[in-house]
C-alpha positions in Angstrom: 15.5 22.2 -5.0 14.1 18.7 -5.2 10.3 18.2 -5.4 10.4 16.3 -2.1 11.9 19.3 -0.3 9.3 21.7 -1.8 6.5 19.3 -0.8 8.0 19.2 2.8 8.0 23.0 3.0 4.5 23.5 1.7 3.0 20.8 4.0 4.8 22.3 7.0 3.4 25.8 6.2 0.0 24.3 5.7 0.3 22.6 9.1 1.3 25.9 10.7 -1.6 27.7 9.2 -4.1 25.1 10.4 -2.7 25.2 14.0 -3.1 28.9 14.1 -6.6 28.9 12.6 -7.7 26.4 15.2 -5.9 28.3 17.9 -4.1 25.2 19.0 -0.8 26.8 19.8 2.1 28.7 18.2 2.9 26.0 15.7 6.6 26.1 16.6 7.4 22.4 16.4 4.7 20.3 14.6 5.5 21.9 11.1 9.1 20.8 11.5 8.0 17.3 12.4 5.9 17.2 9.3 8.7 18.5 7.1 11.2 15.9 8.4 8.7 13.1 7.8 8.5 14.1 4.1 12.1 15.1 3.6 14.6 14.0 6.3 17.3 16.1 4.7 15.2 19.4 4.7 17.3 21.1 7.4 20.5 20.5 5.5 18.9 21.7 2.3 17.7 25.0 3.9 20.9 25.5 5.9 22.9 25.5 2.6 20.8 28.5 1.5 22.1 30.8 4.3 24.3 33.2 2.6 26.8 34.1 5.3 27.2 32.0 8.4 25.3 29.9 11.0 25.9 30.0 14.7 24.4 27.7 17.3 24.2 28.5 21.0 24.1 25.8 23.7 24.5 25.7 27.4 22.6 25.1 30.6 22.1 28.7 31.5 21.9 31.8 29.3 21.6 30.4 25.8 18.2 32.0 25.1 19.4 35.4 26.0 22.7 35.0 24.3 21.0 33.8 21.1 18.6 36.8 21.2 21.6 39.2 21.5 23.3 37.7 18.5 20.1 38.0 16.5 19.5 41.6 17.6 23.1 42.6 16.9 23.1 41.1 13.4 19.6 42.6 12.6 20.9 46.0 13.8 23.5 45.8 11.1 20.8 45.3 8.5 21.2 41.6 8.0 18.3 39.1 7.4 18.5 36.6 10.2 16.8 33.3 11.0 16.2 32.6 14.7 14.1 30.0 16.6 12.9 32.8 18.8 10.2 30.8 20.5 12.8 28.7 22.3 11.8 25.6 20.4 15.4 24.3 20.5 14.9 20.6 19.7 15.2 19.3 16.1 11.5 19.7 15.2 11.4 23.3 16.4 14.6 24.2 14.6 13.4 22.8 11.3 10.1 24.7 11.8 12.1 28.0 12.1 13.8 27.3 8.8 10.8 26.1 6.8 8.5 28.8 8.0 11.0 31.5 7.0 10.9 30.5 3.3 9.2 32.5 0.7 6.3 31.5 -1.7 8.8 29.8 -3.9 10.1 27.8 -1.0 13.4 29.6 -1.1 15.3 31.0 1.9 16.5 34.6 1.8 18.7 34.9 4.9 22.2 36.2 5.6 22.7 34.5 9.0 21.1 32.0 11.2 21.2 32.2 15.0 19.9 28.9 16.4 19.5 27.9 20.1 20.1 24.2 20.5 19.1 21.9 23.4 22.3 20.1 24.5 20.8 16.6 24.2 19.4 17.5 20.7 22.8 18.7 19.5 23.9 15.3 18.2 20.9 15.4 15.8 21.0 19.1 14.9 24.7 20.0 14.4 25.4 17.4 11.7 22.5 18.7 9.7 23.1 22.4 10.2 26.9 22.2 9.9 27.3 25.5 11.7 30.3 27.8 11.2 30.4 28.6 14.9 29.1 26.8 18.1 28.8 28.8 21.3 28.7 27.1 24.7 27.7 29.3 27.7 28.3 26.8 30.5 27.4 23.3 31.7 25.6 22.5 34.9 22.8 20.2 36.2 19.3 20.8 34.8 16.2 18.6 34.6 17.8 15.7 36.4 15.3 13.0 35.2 15.9 14.1 31.6 19.6 15.0 31.4 20.6 12.6 34.2 24.2 12.8 35.3 26.1 15.8 33.9 28.4 13.3 32.1 25.5 12.5 29.7 25.4 16.2 28.7 29.1 16.3 28.2 29.2 13.2 26.0 26.3 14.5 23.9 28.1 17.8 23.2 31.4 16.0 22.6 29.7 13.8 20.0 28.1 16.9 18.4 31.4 18.7 18.1 33.0 15.6 16.5 30.4 15.9 13.7 31.4 19.5 12.8 35.3 19.5 13.2 35.6 22.7 11.3 33.2 24.7 13.4 34.8 27.4 15.6 33.9 26.9 19.2 33.2 30.0 21.4 33.7 28.8 24.9 33.4 30.2 28.4 37.0 29.9 29.6 35.8 30.4 33.3 33.9 27.1 33.1 36.4 24.3 33.5 34.0 21.7 32.2 33.2 23.6 29.0 36.9 24.6 28.4 38.1 21.0 29.0 35.5 19.7 26.6 36.5 22.2 23.9 40.2 21.8 24.4 39.9 18.0 23.8 37.7 18.4 20.7 40.4 19.8 18.4 38.1 22.4 16.9 39.2 26.0 16.3 38.7 27.7 19.6 37.8 31.2 20.9 37.4 31.9 24.6 35.7 34.6 26.7 35.8 35.2 30.4 35.6 37.7 33.3 38.9 38.5 35.1 37.2 40.5 37.9 35.4 39.0 40.8 32.0 40.7 40.3 29.7 38.1 41.8 28.7 38.3 45.5 28.9 35.6 48.1 25.2 34.7 47.7 25.7 34.2 43.9 28.8 32.0 44.5 27.3 29.6 47.0 28.8 26.1 47.3 27.2 24.6 44.2 30.0 22.9 42.1 29.5 20.6 39.1 33.2 19.7 39.1 35.9 20.1 41.7 38.3 17.7 39.9 40.4 18.0 36.8 38.7 16.5 33.7 42.0 15.1 32.5 43.9 13.7 35.4 41.4 13.6 38.3 43.4 15.8 40.6 41.4 18.3 42.8 41.4 21.7 41.2 42.7 24.8 42.9 40.8 28.1 42.5 42.1 31.7 43.0 38.4 32.7 43.1 34.9 31.5 42.1 32.4 33.5 40.1 29.6 31.0 40.8 29.2 27.2 40.4 32.5 25.9 39.1 33.1 29.1 37.1 36.2 31.0 38.2 40.0 31.2 38.0 41.1 27.5 38.2 44.2 25.5 37.7 45.2 21.8 38.2 48.3 21.4 40.5 49.1 18.1 38.9 48.8 18.2 35.0 48.9 22.0 34.5 45.4 22.5 33.2 44.5 26.1 33.9 42.0 28.8 32.9 43.4 30.4 29.7 43.7 34.1 29.2 40.4 34.8 27.5 40.3 36.2 24.0 37.5 38.5 25.0 36.7 39.9 28.4 34.7 42.6 30.2 36.7 45.2 32.1 36.0 48.2 34.4 32.7 46.6 35.6 30.7 48.8 37.9 27.1 48.8 39.2 25.5 52.0 40.4 22.2 50.6 41.6 20.5 51.2 38.3 22.9 50.5 35.4 25.9 48.3 34.9 28.9 50.0 33.3 31.6 47.9 31.6 34.0 47.8 28.6 34.3 45.3 25.8 37.6 46.4 24.3 37.2 50.0 23.4 33.4 49.9 23.6 32.1 51.5 26.7 28.6 50.3 27.6 26.0 51.6 30.0 23.3 48.9 30.2 20.1 48.2 32.0 21.4 44.8 32.9 20.2 44.1 36.5 21.9 40.8 37.1 25.7 40.0 36.8 25.2 36.8 34.8 23.8 38.9 31.9 27.3 40.4 31.6 28.4 36.9 30.8 25.6 36.5 28.2 26.4 39.8 26.6 30.2 38.9 26.5 29.5 35.5 25.0 27.5 37.1 22.2 30.2 39.7 21.7 32.8 36.9 21.3 30.4 35.1 19.0 30.0 38.1 16.7 33.7 38.4 16.4 33.9 34.7 15.5 31.4 35.3 12.8 33.4 38.2 11.5 30.3 40.4 11.7 30.5 44.2 12.0 29.8 45.8 15.4 29.0 49.3 14.2 25.7 49.4 16.1 26.5 47.0 18.9 26.8 49.6 21.7 23.4 51.3 20.9 21.8 47.9 20.4 22.9 46.4 23.7 22.1 49.6 25.7 18.5 49.3 24.6 18.3 45.5 24.6 15.5 43.9 26.6 17.1 41.2 28.7 13.7 39.9 29.8 13.0 37.7 26.8 9.6 37.1 28.4 11.6 35.3 31.2 12.0 38.5 33.3 9.0 40.7 33.1 8.0 43.7 35.2 4.4 44.8 35.8 2.9 47.7 37.8 -0.6 47.0 39.2 -2.3 49.5 41.5 1.1 50.9 42.5 2.5 47.5 43.2 5.7 46.6 41.3 5.6 43.0 40.3 8.7 41.3 39.0 8.5 37.8 37.3 11.7 35.8 37.0 12.5 32.3 35.7 14.7 30.0 37.7 14.9 26.4 36.6 18.1 24.8 38.1 20.4 25.3 41.1 22.9 27.7 39.6 20.1 29.8 38.0 18.1 29.9 41.2 21.1 30.9 43.3 21.5 34.0 41.0 17.8 34.9 41.7 18.4 34.6 45.4 21.3 37.0 45.1 19.0 39.4 43.1 16.4 39.4 45.8 19.1 40.4 48.4 20.3 43.2 46.3 16.9 44.9 46.5 17.1 46.0 50.1 13.5 47.3 50.2 10.8 45.4 52.0 9.2 42.9 49.6 6.8 40.0 49.2 8.1 36.8 47.5 6.2 34.0 45.8 8.2 30.9 44.7 6.3 28.7 42.3 7.7 25.2 41.6 6.1 22.8 39.1 7.1 19.3 38.1 5.8 18.9 34.6 7.9 17.1 32.0 9.5 20.4 30.8 10.4 21.3 34.4 11.8 17.8 35.3 9.9 15.5 37.6 12.8 15.4 40.1 12.9 18.5 42.3 15.6 17.3 44.6 17.8 20.1 43.2 16.0 22.5 45.5 18.2 21.2 48.3 21.3 22.4 46.3 20.2 26.1 46.5 21.3 28.1 49.5 17.9 29.3 50.5 19.1 30.3 54.0 20.1 33.7 52.4 16.4 34.5 52.1 16.4 35.2 55.8 18.3 38.4 54.9 16.0 39.4 52.0 13.8 41.8 54.0 10.8 39.7 53.0 7.5 40.6 54.7 6.1 37.3 53.3 7.3 34.3 51.4 4.7 32.1 49.8 5.1 28.8 48.0 2.9 27.8 45.1 2.8 25.2 42.2 2.4 21.5 42.1 5.5 21.1 44.3 4.6 23.9 46.8 4.9 21.5 49.7 8.4 20.5 48.7 9.4 24.1 48.5 7.8 24.8 51.8 9.7 22.0 53.4 12.9 23.3 52.0 12.2 26.7 53.7 11.2 25.0 56.9 14.6 23.4 57.2 16.1 26.8 57.0 13.8 28.2 59.7 12.3 30.7 57.2 8.6 31.5 57.8 6.3 30.8 54.8 2.8 30.6 53.5 1.3 28.1 51.1 -0.9 29.2 48.3 -3.7 27.0 46.8 -5.0 29.9 44.6 -2.2 32.0 43.0 -4.6 34.6 41.6 -6.1 35.3 45.0 -2.7 35.3 46.7 -1.3 37.9 44.2 -4.5 40.0 44.4 -4.3 40.1 48.2 -0.6 41.1 48.0 -1.5 43.9 45.5 -4.1 45.3 47.9 -2.4 44.7 51.2 1.3 43.8 50.5 4.5 45.8 50.5 4.0 47.2 47.0 7.2 45.3 45.9 6.4 41.7 44.8 8.7 39.1 43.3 7.5 35.9 41.6 10.2 33.3 41.0 9.0 30.4 38.9 10.3 27.4 37.1 9.7 26.7 33.4 6.0 25.8 33.1 5.0 28.5 35.6 6.4 31.3 33.4 3.8 31.6 30.6 0.7 31.2 32.9 2.1 33.8 35.3 2.8 36.2 32.5 -0.8 35.7 31.3 -2.3 36.0 34.8 -0.4 39.2 35.5 -1.4 40.7 32.2 -5.0 39.8 32.9 -4.8 41.4 36.4 -3.4 44.5 34.9 -6.6 44.8 32.9 -9.0 43.7 35.6 -7.5 46.0 38.3 -6.7 48.8 36.0 -3.3 49.2 37.7 -1.3 51.0 35.0 1.0 50.0 32.2 3.5 47.3 32.2 6.9 48.7 33.2 
């Protein structure tokens, strides 16, 4: 290894140590920035040290969970795996994950790397990583003021694929946008999809990112939708159609507590509580096959896997069950609305919407979510909070759904714990997640309401 690379690693580690000593954050991105300033090629240098294979995961929804499943599955087989588990999925964060995983001699001892990559950052990351496999979960609108039109995302991913022509693409065949993009790339291709219509009417909604063929412009025909533009599609003009997926889930059943389904001859009984996590699990399963990784412990791993990833947490405080869920774009939020309806018990709901840079300043996407379904959610109260609480309240007003507005989230939650239904849901977008996790953990201690579920 060149002296420049060694210096980059040592300075990055020193930076991380200082950040932690000063309690200035997790140090998930700045060390990577420092390393790149010293050695712009450091990611390529370290990626070459990975003994087996590298897989990157991209997509609007589900990439964090999918990447975590890949990591857990490989770790369960006894492999040493690098992961950017903090969700730092831009170039600096990914470099940090690699440099901080090196030993005292600045060497990397890893069998695999599972790396979550932001779609817009993919053009900078993939040429440096040169992954063996690239997994794409789906493409839809997210952070409109950052990503802009969905075509920008498509073009970025297309450029990224062109930089790694030998990488095997693992693609959601049910997403016509993702499949069309991959089909055009010329890369080796593996597909996954769900043949059964397992998503309810509330999940499906009318949110569509594309209703026209990506190749000829003709309006697509669908046998059925899962949600968004995902479903069984075909073009009546040029013949584009959903391919028969290489990997699928079959015999899918939900008994109110567990999902039961098969991946090939593997029969799984999982604590998955939302249908879209079957997609995430299936995508990881297909990715593991693409890597050629063993699946000896896959069943037991996935049946004990925590799908929360700190994005779906459950607390119990003074006999009140509190569920915290992340929803950051129209398709994702629609799935949360469906989740709320599946719980038929009386409940209180808090919807927290912020507009920090990480959330996206533009919250017009709230009008693309079918909130009218909340009138059927058996909600005793619905409260809006966050910096855009009035926008959310207006959205509910247009659906004739009664609401309250919270100026003090802690007080609102405390009041609902003492005088609510005992069944509280918090649905928040990105920057609301960590503060709410911290607030609920603090309330657990202050109110001595029991252990986290």
